[in-house]
N, C-alpha and C positions, 0 to 999 in steps of 0.2 A: 148517320152514315148512309141514309137512304138517298137514292138518286132522284126520286120523285116524291111528291106529296103522298101521304098515306091517309086513308079515311080512318077516323077515330074508331068507328064501329068494326073495323077490321083488325084491330089490335088485340092482343091476348089480354087475359084477365087483369094482370098487374097494371095495365095501361088503359083500361076502359074508363068510361066517363065517371062512374061511381067511385072507382078507386082514385082517380085523379082529384075529384072534388074532396074526398076524404083527406087526401094529403094536403091540399091547399088550405083546407079549414083547420088543419092541425090535429084532426082526429086520428090520423094514421101517419106513421113515420115512413118516409121513402128510403129504401135501400137499393141503390142502383145495382144492376146486374154486372158482375165482374166479367170483363172480356177475357177470353182465353188468350194465351200467348200467340196462338196461330191467328186468331182474329186481329189482334193488334198488329202483327207482322203484315197481314194482308192489307190493313188500312194504311200502314206506313208506306207501302210501295204503290198505293193507289194512284197518287199524282204522277209518279214516274211512269206507271203503266199507261195512264191516259195520254201522256206526252208521247211516249214511244209509239202508241197506237196511232196517234194523230200524224206522226212523222211517216208512218207506213201508208197512210191514206193519200188522197189526192192533194193534200196539204192546203191548197186554196190560196186566196189573195192575202190573207193575214200572214200566213207563213212566208209567202213570197216577199212581202214587204219587210218582214223581220229578217229574212235571209239576205236581202239586199243591203241591210245595215250591219249585220253581224256575220262573223265567219264561224267555221266549225268549232274553233277554240271557245268562242262565247257559248255555243250550245253545250259543249262538254262541261264548261264551268258551271252553267246553270244546272245541268243534271247532277253534277258532283255536289253542288251546294245543297240541293234538295235532299240528296241521299245522306250526306254527312251530317246534316242538321236535323234529320228525322222529321222532315216536313210531311205531314200526312195527306193533306188535301189543300185545295185552293184557299178555302176559308181560314185554314190554319196559317197559311202563308200571309194572308192579309192581316190577321190578328197579330202575328209576330212583327210585321212591318210597322203596324200602328203603335204597338207597345214600344218598339225600338225607337220610333220617332219621338214619342212622349218622353222616353228616358233621356235621349240625347238633348232634347230641348230643355228638360229640367236641369241637366248638368250645365248647359250653356247659360241658363238663367242664373244659376248659382255662381258661375264664374264671373258673370257681369256684375252681380251684386258684390262679390269680393273685390272686383276692380274698382267699383264705386267707393267701397269702404277704404281701400288703399289710398285713393285720391283724397278722401276726407282726412285720413291720418296725416298725409303729407301737408295738407292745408293747415291742419291744427298745429303741426310741428312748427310751421312757418310763423303762425300767429303767436304761439307761445314764445318763440325765439324773439320776435319783434317786441312782444310785451315786456319780456325780461330785460332786453337791451335798452328799452326806452323808459323803464320804470323810474329810475333816478331822475331823469329829465322831467317826467311828469310830476314827481313829488316836489322838485324844485319849482316848477311852474305853479303848483298849488300853494307852496310856501310864499311865493311872490305876490300872492293875492290875485292870481290869474292875470298877471301883468300883460298888457297888449304888446309891449315892447319885447318881453321875454318870449311870447308866443310867436312873434315875427322872427326872432332870432333862431328859434328852434322849431320852425314850422314842420319840417319833414319828420322829426322825431315824434312830435305830438300827433301828427296825422297817422303815423304807424301805430302808435299807442291806442289812439281812438278806434282805428280799424280793428285792432286785435280785440279790444273789449266788446265791440259790436259783434264780432264773430263769435265770441264766447257766449254772448247773450242769445244769439240766433241758434246756436247749437245746444243751448240749455246747460252749459258747463258751469257747475257751481264750484267745484274744486279742480284746479288745474292738475292734470297728470304730469309727471316728470317727463322730460324729453327721452330719458332712457326707457321708461315704461312704454312710450309710444314706439320707440325703435324696436323693442322686443316684440310688441304686438304686430308691427309691420312685417318683421322677418317671419314670424309664425304664420301670418296670414298669407304671405307670399309663397311659403312652402306649401300651405294648404291649397292655394290656387294652382300651383304647379302639379300637385297630385291629381286635383280635379280635372285639369286639362288633359292629363294622360288618360284618365277614365273617359273623358269626353271624346277624345280621338278614337278610342276603341269603340265606343257606342256609336259614333258617327259612321265609322267604317261598317259596322254591323248593319246599321240602318240603310246605308247606301247599297250594300249587298242584297239586302232583302227587297228593297224597292226595285233594284235592277232585275232581280230574279222574278219578281211579280210581273214586271213589264214584259219580260221575255216570255213568261208562261202565258200571259194574256194573248200575246201575238201568235204564239204557236197554236194554242187551243182555239183561237178566234172566239173567245168566250164573251159574246156580246152582253150576256146577262150577268157577268161577273161583277161583283161590287168593286168599283174603282176606289182608289185611295183619294181622300180629300186633298185639295190643292195645297194645304199646309203641310202635306206629308213630306217632311224632310226639306222643305223649301223655305219655310218661314224664318227659321233661326239658324240654319246650318251654315252661316257664313263664318268668317274668321273670328276667333277669339284670341286676344293677345296673350 
């Protein structure tokens, strides 16, 4: 919670060099000092105090640039968001934004994996249907001694049968599941995807709110040394998910 760097030799006994080395080597167990409720409350409003103080100052070019883009409602939303979410300081805001971005992207990855699996189930259903529909024709073709004349007369059916078997081999399918089993799996996975998408929308909204709040805070405070979010922050994967 310090505003500036502290010299190690200026710290109290629990944090001097000998004590820290003992903890790092495992000779001593570290028990963090518990913050009082008053100290926690003071830290909680720290970022709000900084913003309000900045607004009372000359404001400067950063704030003027921000004010040109946003109205007083945006400022109120930013301050309310910080207060309602108990954001203690700028680093806390950055950490939350990064964590929210990771969470949203993980959910989106999961949804896309489910979408791929749904497509695979659909393809497998089609191949199984074609295989069963053309099985008798293939057996008749085999019984004919693989007659060229028979193959010409039933070219379409035999092509579908061959394509289905090739697909089973490519998928490593040894025992064909029933069409009903695949239908049940498809319905269950579709419901799972629906629930995941609802979670993703909430996570995406949270992420966007945090990123927007951080951007606003950076402009207001003109924090040139503030750690910026990486370019992937909410931009890499937060497009649409069906």
